[in-house]
N, C-alpha and C positions, 0 to 999 in steps of 0.2 A: 898497609901499615910499614913502618921504617924499620928497616935493621941494619945498622951498619952503613946507613947513608943510601939503603937500594930497599926500592918500593917490592913488597911480597904481597903476592894475591893466597889467600889462606882457605876461603871455604873452598868444597868440591864442587859448589856452582855457581863459584866466581865470575866474574867477568868485568871490564877493562873500565865500565861505567862508574864512578865514584857516587854518583847520586843513586846507586841500585843501594843503599843502606844496608838492608838486608842481608846480601849477598857477602858483606864480609864485616868485621867487627873491629874496630880499633885495641892495639895494644895498651894492656894495661901494665904501669910499672909499678906494682906491688912489690914492695920489699922481701915478698917471701918469694918472688919468681925474678928477684933482679937479676941473678947470677945461674939461673936454672938454662936448661936447655928449651922447657917446656914451660915458656909463660902461659899465660890463660889463653891466648888465641891461638897458637900456636895448640895447645890442649885442645881447645873447643874445635878448630880444625880436624886435628885426628881422630878427636871423637865422634864427629860427624861423619865423616870418611869412615871411620869403622862400622857405624850402624848402616851404611848405607850400602858396604861390602858383603858380599856373598861368604865371604868366611866368617869376618866379624872377629876374630884375633888379636888379642893385643901385641902380639909380633908381627901382625901384617902391619898394624897401625904405625908400629916403629920402623917398620920397615919402608913405609911411605915417606914418613919424616927425614930418613936417611936419605933417598933416593933424591926428595925435593930440596934439601939444606945443599948438597953437593951438585946439583943444577942450578943454585945460587949462587955459586963458590964458597959456601960457608962451611965451615968446620961440621962435618955431622954429629950426633949424638951416639952413644954405645948402642949395639944392637941390644943389650938387656934391657926388659920391659921394666925393670923396678922404678926407676926414675919415672917414665912414662903412667905407670899406675899410681904411683905417688901424687904427680901431678892431677890426676883425674880427680883422687882425693882432696886436694884442696881447691877445686872448681870450684866456685860456690854454686849450691842445689839453686841459691835464689835467683841468679842469671840467667840459669837455665829457663826457669818458671817463669821469669818476665819476658824472654826471649820468645818462648810459647804463645805467650797472650798477646805480644806485640805484632809477630808476625802474622797470625791469625787475625789480628784487627786490621793490621793494613793491606790485607788482600781482601778483607770485608770492605773496607771502605770504597776500592775500586768500583763497586757495584755501582750500577747508573740507577736512576730512581725510577726508571721504566723497566726495569727486570723484577721489581719487587711483586708480589703475588697479592694484587689488591691495595697496595700501597703498605703493606705488611713485608717484613724481613722474615724469613721462612726459616726454624731451627729445628734441629730433631735431636733427639736424646735418647741414651740406651745405656747399657752396663754391660760389663763382660769380666772374665778373671783372667790373669797372668800368672803362668808359673815361675819359678824361679829356683835356684841350687838349693839342694837340701842340708842347710847349715845350720847348727844353734840359734845364731845370731838370726838369721832370718826365719827359722821356725817361732822364736820368741815375739817376734813383729808380726810375721803375716802368718800363722798358723795353720797346719794343712787341716783338710777339710775332716770331720772327726769320724767321718765311714772309713779312713783310712789308718790300717795299722801303724803303730809308732815305728819308725824307720822304714817304712814301706811305701810312704808319699811324698808330697812334694808341698813345701811354703805355697800360697796362693794369696794374691793380692786383688782385691775390690777394685775396678777402675768405671769410673760413670764420665761419659763426655756429652759433649753437645757441640755438632758439628752443624755449620751453614749448610742449608740445602741448595744455595744458588752458588756458591763457589766451592764447597766442599773444604772451607776451611776447619780448623778442630779451633775453637773459640773459647770452650771452657772447659775444666777436668776437676775431678774430684777422687782422691783415692785413700783406701782404706784395709784394714783385716778381712778376710774373705767372712767373718763372722759379724762386721760390723753391718749397718742396713742399709743397704743399698736405696731405701727411700729418704733415708737422713743424708746422705752422699747426695742426693739428687737436690733436695730441699736447701741443702749449703748452698747451689749453684743458682738458685733464684736470684739470689738478689744482683745476680750480676745482669740478668736480663732488662731491656729497658721498653717502655710505652714505645708499641709500634712493632714488637715482636710476635709471631705466631707461634708456639712450641708446637710438635708433632712428637707423639711417643705413642708406644704400644700399652697392650691394657694393663700391665702392671702400673701405671702410671695415672689410670684412670680411675683414680678414687675422691674421695671427698676431700679431703687434706691437702692435695697435689693441686686439686681445681682451685680451692680455696687461696692457697699461695700463690699460685699465675693470678687470679683475679686482684687480687690484696695488690700486687705489684703493675695494675694496669699493664699486663700483660695478657695476649688471648693464646688458649690452646685448643687442640684437636687430640683426643685421646680416643682409643679403643675402651670402651666399656668393660670394667673389670667382669670376670667371670663369676663373681660370686652375688652379683647384682641384676637382681631382675627388672626386666623392660618390657614395660604394657604400652602399647602404641594408643589405646583404647583410652588412655588417661589423660590429662593435662591438656595444651591448647593445642588444637590440630593445625599444623601449616601447610600442609600438603601430604599426598601418598608416603607413608611411612617416616613420618617428619613432625615433631611435636616440640612446644615447651614443654617444661617439666620441673617441677622444684624438688630437688635432692636435700633430703634432713641429713642432718648432720648425725653422725653413728651413735646409737646409744651406749655404746661402751667404748671406750679409749683402744685406739689401734694402739699394739706394743710397740710401735716406731716412734710413738708420740709419746711425747713429757706431759706431764699433769699441764703445766702453763700453756702448750703448744694448743693441747687439746680446749680448755678454756677460751684460748682465744680463736677459735673455730666459730664462723657464724653459724647460726640456727639454721639456716636454707641458704640454699643457692639457686638461682632460676638458669636454667641450663638449655640447651636444646639436642635433643637425641634423633639420628638418621641413622636409617639401616636399609640396606642395599648389597648388589652384587656387585665384587670386583672379579671381571673375568680375564684371567691371566693364567693359561695354559700352565700347569707344573706347581700354582700353588698349593699349600696345603688347605687355607681357606678360602672360601667362596664367599660365605654372605656374611656381612660383617657390623656390628652396632658400633657406634662413634657417639660421641658427647664432645660438646665443644661450647664455647663461651660465646662463637659467632651467631647470634640471636635473629639475625634478618635474612629470611629465607630468600629475598630479591636481590640483595648485593652479596649475598653468598648460597648460591644455587644448591640443591642437595647432590647434585650429580659432581660438581667441583670440590664438595668437599670428600667426596669419595674418591675420585681422582686423585687430591692431593694426597689421601693417606697412604693409597699405593705406591707414592713416592718413598715412605716412609723407610721403605725398602733402601734406600740408598743409604741408611745409616750402617746396615750390616753391611756393605760393600765398602765403605770408609773404615768399618772397623776390620774388614778381611785385609785393605791394602795395609793396613798397621801391621797386624800381627800375623799375617802370611807373606804379604811381599816384602815387607821392612823386617821379617822374624822377630815379631815382638812378643809373639804367643809364649816362648820359654825364653828369658832373660838369664845372664851367664855370670853377673857378679855375684859378690858371696857375704855382703852387708846390707842391711837395709838403706843405709845410706845412699852407698852406691846403686841398688837396686832402683832407687828413685831418680838419681840422675840419671841413668841407664836407659830409663823410661820416658825422662822430659828429653834427653836426647833422640829420641825415634819419634817424639811428637814434634819435636822442634824441624827434625830432616822433613817429615811427613807434609810441615806447612811449607818450607821450603820448596818441596817438589811441587805441590799445590799450585805455588805463587809462579814457579816456571811454567807450569802447565797453562794457565790463566792468559801470562805474557804471550805464550807461544800462540794460544786461541784467539786472542784480541789482535795481534798482531797478523793473523792469517785467517782472520775472520769465519772461521769457526768456532763451535759451541765447546768451551773448555770443559764441561763435565762431559763429554763423549771422548776425548781421549784419555789413554788407556795408561794409566798408573803404573803397570806393571811394565810396559814399554817404554816410558820413560825413564824407571829407575835404570833398565838397561843401559839404554842410550847415554844415562849420565854418567853411569861407571864406567864408560869408554871414553866418553869426550872428557872427563875431570882430569886425569893428569894433564892431557895437553893444554887444557884450560889455564892450568896452575904454573906451566913451564914454558911457555911460548912468551911473545913479545905482545907490547900493548895491543898492536894494529891486528895481528894474528890472531890474538884471541878474541876480539869483538868480531872478527869474521868467521871463527867457530863458533862463537856463540849465537851470531846470526843464521848459519846453519843446523844450529841444534834446534833450535825455536824452530827451523823450517821442517826438519825431522820430526818432532814430537807433534808438531800441527798434520802430520800425515799418519799419524796413530792413532785415526779414529776407530773406536767399538763401534761393530755393526750395529744397526738395530733389529732386535728379532724378536718381535713380539710374539711369536707363536713358538718359539724355541722352547722344549720340554726335555729334560735333564733328569734321570733317576737319581735319587740320592744314597747313590752304592757306587763302592769300589771294586773293580775289575781286578786288579793286581795285588795278589795275597802277601801278606806282612810275613814276615821270617817266624816260622813255628817254634818260638822260645816260649817257656811258660813265664808268670808274673811272679815277682819276688814277694814272697810271704811271710817273711821274715828279716829283721836288719840285716844289711849286706855284712858287716864283722861277723855276724853270729854265721852266717853261712860260708865265708872263707874260714871259719877256725872250723867248722864241720867238715868240709871238703878237706882241710890240712889231715883231719883225724881219722879221714878216710870212711866217714860217716855219710849216709842218704840226707839230702836236705827238706823230704818228705815226714 
């Protein structure tokens, strides 16, 4: 951007090459930002740096802006966080949403046709919950689970995402309250899929309505069969060992997550392929799986390849772990539903930018980008970002080249026989659980009364 005739690089992942458009954004001269210290580009840069930072506080974000302005020879803003917080509120939610979709689509566009699986683009889908501060506004928009006592729980947002299995890019998302149907959120994403996509998902999505929606859009699907469905390989057309074609009939009772019109629109039956086999990965809770797919040709799509492909569905869990654990998105910090959504989108955007950087490092150094450590990349980016933003164009280019080289060395080792118990060794602090609203507990303590 240009500020007082000087070029300033704002994104925490910025480099000197202007053709890397996804790493920097032009300044908007909107009237509401004309005289502010925090125009949209500055605000977006600070917001992205905030979600990338291990601290994540507004004070840290403002301090970063102060140091940056001083280094650029500009008058720095006040250390008070109010102006920055108001600027985040003014930042359009639609802008963040468009950037999330655009960065994901641009990373996916860098895929070569030779990388596709039998000519199909591989996608994985799953849902998760995101917690947030317990404020009346958040509770009204995203109520806490009904099992938690009033004043003792936290609002929870339900998020459904679709990742690329080949690049790790987050391509689509849908969000709603916890009591909203995950199936309905997922079906709202189906219109974004295109012919030539293959969607892989767990048994929650392996139901008639989802598969019918996938087929209607000329998209292929590979799902684990829902636990409620009985599979009999003695029926249907036998294609091989534990591999057959079978006709699924429309449910006789309308599922609760479908409206009457949606249920009436379902076809009377679907011709599908079911396969059964072992996924022998030590440490997995499930060894034998039954899969259902729209890929009916056993020659073009062998049974074992389908089983191997479904085993890769676990990559979706790893991508969600990158978001929720590495980027600390599991518990959001903002106090209103509007800002909760913006904070969530800032995390998704930061994730796609890091994935793009990992893909660039892998391509430049001829290593598999999907084997590069996301956590390691985040640590290196945090260290390099201040110097990338504050140095000359020549030094910045050299630093960026070095950063790519460092990222390409962060290869996650292949550990096919690794087994880890799902247990923790370090004990948490022995505090009791809050069973009453906090204001009531404080009042009881001030009166010298027990909390029991």
